N, C-alpha and C positions, 0 to 999 in steps of 0.2 A: 258226782261228787268229788271235789278235790280231796286229796289225802295230805295229811301233815305228816312230814317224815323228819326223822331225827337222824343226825349224822353219826349213827352209832359207831361205825368203824372207820370214821374219818375218810381217808382217801381211798380206801379200798371198798367198802360197802356201805348200804344204807338200809336200815331197818325201820319198820312201821312202827310209830308210837301208838300207844293205845288209844289216844284220842284226847283233844283238848277237854280237860274235867269240868264239868258244872257241878262242883262239889264244894264241900267245906271242910277240908281235911278227912275225906273218906274215899270214896271210889266213884267212877263215872256210872250215871245212871241214865243217860241220854245220849242224844245226838251230838256229833263232833261239830263245834262252832267255835269261832274266835270273835271278839268283840272288842270294842274300845270304850274307855271312859270319855266324856265330854272333853274336847281339847281346851288346853289352857288359853287364855287370851294371847292373840298374837302379839309378838314384839312390834312396838310402834317405830322404832328406829330402824332405817334400811339396813339391811344385811349387806357385808362386803363380800365380793367374789372370792371364793375359796381357791387357793392354789395347791392342788391335790398332791402335786409334784413337791411342793414345800414341805407338806405335812409329812409325806413318805419320807423324805430324805431326813427328817427330824427324828421319826420314831420307829421306823421299820427295824432298826438295829435291835429294839427291844422286843421283837415278836419272834417266837421260835417255833421250830417244828419238834411235835412232841410223838415219840412212839412208844407203845406200851405192849407188852408181851405176857402172855399167860402161861408160857412154857417154863421148864424147870433148868433150862441151860443157862450157861454164864452169858453176860452181855460181852460184845454185841450179840444180838440174837442170832443163832445158828440155824434157824429155819423151822424149828420146832415150835409147838404151841400155836395159839391164835396171836396175831400182831395186829394191832390197830394203830392208826395213825391220826393226828389232827394238829392243832395249833395251840399256841398259848402265848402268854406275855408276861415279862417281869415287871412286878411291881415296887421292888425296892433293892437296895443295894447289897440285901444279905442273901439274895438267890432266891427268893420266893416267886414261883411262877404260877399263875392262875391257868385254868384250862376248864373243860367241861367234865364232869363226872362220867359222862358215858364215853369218853375218850379213855379213861383209865379203869374202867368198869372190869372188874373179875381178872384184872391183870397182877402180876407179882413183880415186874421189872421194869423200869422207866428210863428213858434217855431222852435228851433233847439236844437240838442242834442249832446254833446261831448260824445263818446264812447258808446258802446251798452247798458251800465247799468248807464248812465248819466242822471240827470234829465232834463225834457223839460225846455227850457227857452224861454220866449217869446221874439220875434223880432220885429222890427219896420222896414218897407220898406221906405227906403229914397228915392229910384229913379230906374227907369228902362231904359234901351237902347233897345228896341225891334228890332231896326235895325242891332244890334251886338249880340242880344239874351243875354244881360247881365243884373243883377240886383244886387242892393246893400241893403243888410240888416244890421240892428245894433242892437247889445245887451248891455245891460249895463255890463261893465266888471267886476264889483262886482259879478254879478249872475254867471259868469264862474269861478272866483277864479283862481286857479293854472291852469286850463285847458286851457286858453287863450295862445295860442302859434301861433303867426303870421308866415306864410309861406313867404319867400323872393320871389320876382318876378324877373324872368329871363328876356332875350331879345329874342323874337321869331324870329328877323330879322337875327340873326346869326347863326340859326340853319342848319343843313346839313341832307340830307337823309342818314339814316343809324345810327344817332345819337340816344343814349338811351332814351326811352320815359316809364314812369312809371305813371299809373293810379290809383289814389285811390278815393274810393267812397263807395256807397251803392246800389249795383246792385240787383234788385229784393228786396230791403228793407235789404240786408245782410251787415250791417255796417262794416266799416274798411276793405273792400276788396282791396287787391292789385294785380295789374296785370302789366306785364312789357313786352315790345317790342321794336321797333324802330319808328324812325320818318321815315314814308313810302315815303312821298313827301310833297311839300311845295307849297304854292300859290294856294290852292285849292279855288274855289268858292262854297259856300254853300248857302242854303236859311234862311232867317231870319223869326222869327214868323210873322212880319207883311207883308211878301211877297217881301220885297227889297233882295239885295244879300249882303254876308259878304264875302269879299275879303281876301286873305292871310291866309286861314284856314290850319291847320296843320293836315295832314292825318297820322294815326297810325295804326299799327296792334295790339297794346296792347288791350286786350280784354276789351271792355266797353259795356254795356247793359242798358236796362232802369232801372233808378235809379242812374247810374253814372252821369246823368245830373247835371251840375253845379260844379262838383268835378275837381280837378286839373290835368292837366297832367304835369309831372315833368321831368326834365333833371337829368343827373346821379349825379349832386350835390344837387339834392331836390329842385331846384329852379323851380316856376311855369312857363310853357312855353305856356300854353293855359288852356282853360276851356272845357271839355269834353261836346259835346253838340248834335251830331248826329252820325248814323251810316248807313252805305249802305248794304241792305240785298238782298237776292234773294230766289226765291222759295216760297214766301209767309211766310217765318219766320220773327219774328221780333227781333230774336236774332243776336248776334254779328257774323259776317262772316270775321273779320280780317279787315275790312275797316270802320275805326272810323275817325271822324272829331272833331277838337277843334278850338274854337275861339281863335286867337293868343292872347298872353298875352299883346302885344303893344296895342291891342284895348282896353284893360282894363285901361292901362295908359292914354290914350286919353280921355276914359270915365269919370274916377274917379272924377276929379274936380267938374264936373257938377253933377254927381250922388250924391256927398257927400252933395251938396247943394239943392238937390231936384229939380234940373233944367232939362230941355229937353235937351238931347244931340244932338247937330247939326250936320248933315250930308249933304254933297253937294248932288244936284239934277239936273238932266238933264232933265228928262221927256220924255222919249222914251221907247218904247219896241223894242227889237232887235232880230234876228235871224241870224244863220250862211248862209252868202252869198254864192251862188255857186262858184264864183270867188275868195272868201276869202274876209276877212272884215266882217262887221255887217249890215245886210240889215235892215233898219228901217221898223217896221210894224206899230206901231202906234205913234202919237204925241200928248202928252197932251196939249190940248188948253190952250193958255196963260202961258204954261210952258218956261222955259228958251230956250230949243231946239226950240220951236215953235217961239218964239220972235227972235231968230237968224235966222231963215229961213229954218230950217232942214224940210223936207217934208218926208211924208210916200212914201217908195220905194227907197230913197236915200241909196246908199252904203257907209257907213263910213270906210275910208280906212286909216285914220290917226286922232290921237288926241293927242294934247300937244306935237307935234313932233315926236310921236313914231308910227310906223306901226301897223295897227290893223289886226291881223290874224283871231280874232273871236270875238264873242259878249262881252265875259269875259274880253278882253282887254279894252273895254269901261268902263265896270263897275268897274274894277281895277283902272283905270285913275281918274274916279270921285270919287271913295271912297277915294282916296289919298288926295282929296283936301277939301277945306272949302266952305260954301256958301260964295257968292261974289266973289271967283276966278275967273280970265278970263282964257279961254282956246280956242286954235285954233282947229277947226274940219274941216278936208278935206274929203269932200262927192263927190261921183260920180254920176251924174245924167243925163242921155240920152248921155252917152259917154263922158260927159265934166267932169272935176274937178274943183271944186270952194272951197275956203276957207271961212269958217263962224266962226265969233267970238261970243262966246257964254260967258254969265255971270252966272255961276251956282247959282241956288237958294238953299233954304232950303228944305230937305226932309221933305215931310208930314209924320204924324204918321202912316199912312197905304198907301199901293198903291191905286191910282185912276185910274178910268177907262176915256177914252175920251167921 
């Protein structure tokens, strides 16, 4: 079986992710899988050939090398502590830079560099969203000078399989590397650093490797459509095998207002683990005591067959439905128990920072 890997330490090392979670704001209860939603209708107008060199020339200056350190020494890092590296990209003229949460995880000092020969610039971590694997850094725009070039944000919900996908970053510390391919699939579910699930991930065959973490996945116009985050590999190799995943750009837009203010990003929470049921749907494994599902009467062994009016084919359908909502939203869940179906009304809670066990 292939392994899903996260670029935990960027250009230096790669760590295994818990697994793609077939959950609904709780924890993994089954086999590692990835799947996609049905593809949107294909565009009817013929696509123009993409000149990757032109896109690179326009936007590469807005992609940065990110280094994070957990040591207590002063910047630049003197060799003590754990240093992790990855990529990031500028999103505005105020010096805000997006990267992955796992690139800056557990670090206390941060710096970025524009270009292979640019000077290291001290950055401040404004906020993180572990449930979406996103982090927001900020530098003083004066420190970057003319190098501060924001990248435009696209819309991930309008993508189609086969669309151009371009990745720019620092794989294995090789700054300014560009690779290209296509959007291979949409609606994938991948694992977040805190054990929850990220819905709507973009799958691409553009080569991304350790160190690409936090860098942009771009469309043919040079707009950001995702944040490169994970790869799936086989045979014990940690390198790219043509299956990479990016956190969708729409997730950035949802998280930004909170990240800029240093507030926790709120995600909806159901509080169950699920696995694929033999007859289809999502079989409930464990129910978090006192959680929203438990309060609504969901029990271990229930088979969830509908949520919010939509049929549940597999556990990821439950995750996607919950992740698309906010804490406090009410949803109807239809479960099968002992051969009977019953409708339960659930008020979704706020997702904790990390998965919890019953």
